[in-house]
C-alpha positions in Angstrom: -26.6 -2.7 10.8 -23.8 -1.4 8.5 -21.7 -4.3 7.1 -18.0 -4.1 6.4 -18.7 -4.1 2.7 -21.2 -1.2 2.9 -18.9 0.7 5.2 -16.0 0.6 2.8 -18.2 2.0 0.0 -20.4 4.5 2.0 -18.6 5.1 5.3 -15.4 3.8 6.8 -14.0 0.3 7.2 -11.4 0.6 10.0 -8.7 -2.1 10.2 -5.9 -2.5 12.7 -2.7 -3.5 10.7 0.3 -5.5 11.9 2.8 -3.1 10.4 6.2 -2.7 11.8 7.4 0.9 12.0 10.7 2.5 10.9 11.1 6.2 12.0 13.0 8.6 9.8 14.3 11.9 11.2 16.7 14.6 10.1 16.7 17.6 7.8 17.7 15.5 4.7 15.3 12.7 5.4 12.6 13.7 2.9 14.9 14.2 -0.1 16.9 11.1 0.8 13.8 8.8 1.0 12.4 10.3 -2.1 15.4 9.2 -4.0 14.8 5.6 -3.0 11.1 4.9 -3.0 8.8 4.7 -6.0 6.2 7.1 -4.5 6.5 10.9 -4.3 7.8 11.5 -0.8 8.2 15.2 -1.5 4.4 15.4 -1.5 4.0 13.8 1.9 3.1 16.1 4.7 0.8 16.0 7.7 -2.6 14.9 6.3 -1.1 13.5 3.0 0.6 10.1 3.0 2.0 7.9 0.2 2.2 4.2 -0.6 5.4 3.1 -2.4 7.9 0.4 -3.0 11.6 -0.1 -2.3 13.2 -1.8 -5.3 16.6 -3.3 -6.0 18.7 -1.8 -8.8 17.2 -4.6 -11.0 13.7 -3.3 -10.3 12.6 -6.2 -8.1 10.4 -5.4 -5.1 12.1 -5.6 -1.6 8.8 -4.5 0.1 6.1 -1.9 0.1 6.1 1.1 2.4 3.3 3.3 3.8 4.7 6.8 4.5 3.0 9.2 7.0 4.5 12.5 8.2 4.2 13.9 11.7 6.1 16.7 13.3 9.8 16.3 12.4 9.5 12.6 11.6 8.4 10.2 8.8 6.7 7.0 9.9 7.2 4.1 7.6 4.8 1.2 8.0 6.0 -2.1 6.5 5.0 -5.7 6.5 6.8 -7.6 9.3 8.4 -10.2 7.0 10.2 -7.5 5.1 11.1 -5.1 7.9 14.6 -6.1 8.7 15.6 -6.4 5.0 14.1 -3.0 4.3 15.9 -1.4 7.2 19.3 -2.9 6.3 19.0 -1.9 2.7 17.9 1.6 3.4 20.6 2.1 5.9 23.2 1.2 3.3 22.3 4.3 1.4 22.7 6.6 4.5 26.2 8.1 4.0 26.6 11.8 4.6 23.0 12.8 4.9 21.6 14.5 8.0 19.1 11.7 8.5 18.6 8.9 10.9 16.6 5.7 10.4 15.5 3.9 13.6 15.4 0.1 13.6 12.1 -1.7 13.1 9.8 -1.3 16.1 6.5 -2.5 17.4 6.2 0.6 19.6 3.7 2.1 17.2 0.3 0.8 16.0 -1.3 1.4 12.6 -4.9 1.8 11.6 -6.0 1.9 7.9 -9.3 3.5 7.0 -11.1 2.6 3.8 -14.0 4.4 2.3 -15.3 7.9 1.3 -15.3 9.1 4.9 -11.8 7.8 5.7 -10.1 11.2 5.7 -12.8 12.8 7.8 -12.6 10.1 10.5 -8.8 10.0 10.5 -8.7 13.7 11.3 -11.2 13.2 14.1 -9.5 10.3 15.9 -5.8 10.8 15.4 -4.2 11.1 18.9 -2.1 14.2 19.8 0.9 11.8 19.9 0.2 10.3 16.5 0.1 11.3 12.8 -2.2 10.6 9.9 -2.1 10.8 6.1 -4.5 10.2 3.2 -3.6 7.0 1.3 -6.0 5.4 -1.1 -5.1 1.8 -1.5 -8.4 0.6 -2.9 -9.8 3.4 -5.0 -12.6 3.9 -2.5 -10.8 6.6 -0.5 -8.4 5.9 2.4 -6.2 7.1 5.2 -3.6 5.8 7.7 -3.3 6.7 11.4 0.0 5.8 13.2 0.5 6.4 17.0 2.0 4.8 20.0 0.3 1.4 20.6 -1.7 2.5 23.7 -2.9 5.7 21.9 -4.1 3.6 18.9 -6.4 1.7 21.2 -7.9 5.0 22.4 -8.3 6.1 18.8 -10.1 2.8 18.0 -12.5 3.3 20.8 -13.2 6.8 19.6 -13.8 5.7 16.1 -16.2 2.8 16.9 -18.2 5.2 19.2 -18.8 7.5 16.2 -21.8 5.6 14.7 -22.9 8.7 12.7 -19.9 8.1 10.3 -21.1 4.5 9.5 -17.9 3.2 11.0 -17.2 -0.6 11.1 -14.3 -2.0 12.9 -13.1 -4.6 10.5 -11.4 -7.9 11.1 -8.5 -9.4 9.2 -11.1 -11.3 7.1 -13.0 -8.1 6.2 -9.7 -6.6 4.9 -8.9 -9.7 2.9 -12.4 -9.6 1.3 -12.1 -5.9 0.4 -8.5 -6.0 -0.9 -9.2 -9.1 -3.1 -12.4 -7.4 -4.5 -10.3 -4.3 -5.2 -7.2 -6.3 -6.5 -4.9 -5.0 -3.8 -1.9 -7.4 -3.4 0.1 -7.9 -0.2 3.8 -8.4 -0.2 4.7 -11.9 1.0 1.2 -13.3 0.1 0.5 -12.3 -3.5 3.9 -11.2 -4.7 7.5 -11.3 -3.5 11.1 -10.5 -4.3 10.8 -12.2 -7.7 8.4 -9.6 -8.9 8.7 -6.1 -10.3 6.0 -3.5 -10.0 4.3 -4.5 -13.2 4.3 -8.2 -12.2 2.6 -7.2 -9.0 0.0 -5.0 -10.8 1.3 -2.0 -8.7 2.9 0.1 -11.4 -0.1 2.6 -11.5 -0.8 2.4 -7.8 2.4 2.5 -5.8 4.7 4.2 -8.4 4.8 7.9 -9.2 5.4 8.7 -12.9 6.0 12.4 -12.3 8.7 12.4 -9.7 12.5 12.4 -10.1 14.8 9.4 -10.0 14.5 6.5 -7.6 16.3 3.2 -7.1 15.4 0.9 -9.9 13.6 3.5 -12.0 15.4 2.8 -15.2 14.3 -0.8 -15.2 10.7 0.1 -14.4 10.5 2.7 -17.1 12.0 0.3 -19.7 9.4 -2.4 -18.7 6.6 0.1 -19.1 7.8 1.3 -22.5 8.2 -2.3 -23.8 4.8 -3.3 -22.6 5.6 -7.0 -22.6 4.5 -8.3 -19.2 5.4 -11.7 -17.8 2.7 -12.0 -15.1 0.0 -10.1 -13.3 -2.0 -10.2 -10.1 -5.7 -10.1 -10.9 -9.0 -10.8 -9.2 -11.2 -13.7 -10.3 -14.8 -14.5 -9.2 -15.8 -18.1 -9.1 -19.2 -19.8 -9.9 -19.1 -22.0 -6.8 -19.6 -22.0 -3.1 -16.1 -22.8 -1.9 -13.0 -20.6 -2.3 -9.9 -22.6 -3.3 -6.9 -21.9 -1.0 -3.5 -20.5 -1.9 -1.6 -22.6 -4.4 -4.7 -23.8 -6.2 -4.1 -24.0 -9.9 -5.4 -21.6 -12.6 -6.0 -23.0 -16.1 -7.1 -21.6 -19.4 -8.4 -24.2 -21.9 -6.6 -26.9 -19.8 -3.2 -25.2 -19.7 -1.8 -24.3 -16.3 -1.1 -20.5 -16.3 -1.0 -19.5 -12.6 -2.0 -20.1 -9.0 -4.2 -18.6 -6.3 -2.4 -16.4 -3.8 -5.3 -15.3 -1.5 -9.0 -16.2 -1.4 -12.2 -15.3 0.5 -15.9 -15.3 0.1 -17.2 -11.9 -1.0 -20.3 -10.7 0.9 -20.7 -8.1 -1.8 -20.7 -10.5 -4.7 -22.1 -13.5 -2.8 -19.5 -15.7 -4.4 -15.8 -16.7 -3.8 -13.1 -14.3 -5.0 -9.5 -15.0 -5.4 -6.3 -13.1 -6.2 -4.2 -15.0 -8.7 -0.7 -14.7 -9.9 -1.1 -15.5 -13.6 0.9 -15.4 -16.9 0.1 -12.1 -18.6 -0.3 -13.8 -22.0 -3.1 -15.9 -20.6 -5.2 -12.8 -19.9 -5.3 -12.0 -23.6 -6.2 -15.4 -24.8 -10.0 -15.2 -24.3 -10.1 -18.9 -23.4 -12.1 -20.7 -20.8 -10.8 -19.9 -17.3 -10.9 -22.3 -14.4 -9.6 -22.3 -10.9 -9.1 -25.7 -9.2 -11.5 -27.0 -11.8 -14.2 -24.4 -11.1 -15.4 -21.9 -13.7 -14.1 -18.4 -13.1 -14.3 -14.9 -14.6 -11.9 -12.0 -14.3 -13.3 -8.9 -12.6 -12.6 -6.3 -15.2 -13.7 -3.4 -12.9 -13.5 -3.5 -9.1 -16.9 -3.6 -7.4 
């Protein structure tokens, strides 16, 4: 039987996400959104999505946004906790543009697919009423499918029936394990409005360095040029049987330098793994690392 861990690396791990959807329409929508998000929206088209951030003028993260194009609309999948704030902030920038942003809705469902066959399966299962786009959150390959909620359930049934593609319908825990192993932080769990893209370790994953201007770009560029980071989100593996919960302290040579944000037991590594929010200077010290008193090592490369 194919496990979730194997599927994400050889087939497809399929996860139903609790995203709330904002729908953007209008002839100016693409250019308008591209001037606000950190990702390259101009490159988004049917079959090619993007993962970006909405920042304040000070470069702080308001929330992350998954962008998929379908027909004459852009579907923006966002975390529920940030949906209203994102909508209100984006709406403030709509002035004379031929664009309309619909309020947060649960009318649509989202599937994220992770693994080398994610794009292949997304193409096969996307409903006629939905849209899909390649988005690689983990570095293993990925895609997103968005459709009306009832159509998503049909797509799920179709995907799970396709055993030849090594498809595994993942649980929330399966996604937690994979994203921790691959150091993929989630807004509201691992980082928040206090953080900039570098703090959240997203500056090379959810930020385009080749696109034009976007909100907060100057601050992000200055941070990157200075190279002096305050904190980072990284993955640690523990030499123990139990995974410490969120809030557990991280120490280097007895000094408190951070805390656990998310934890799980990795089936792949057969040990607990945690995402930690840690002082950047601590990562360069080379000292003895412990989490809740337990020995730990940083995963320098994702498994």
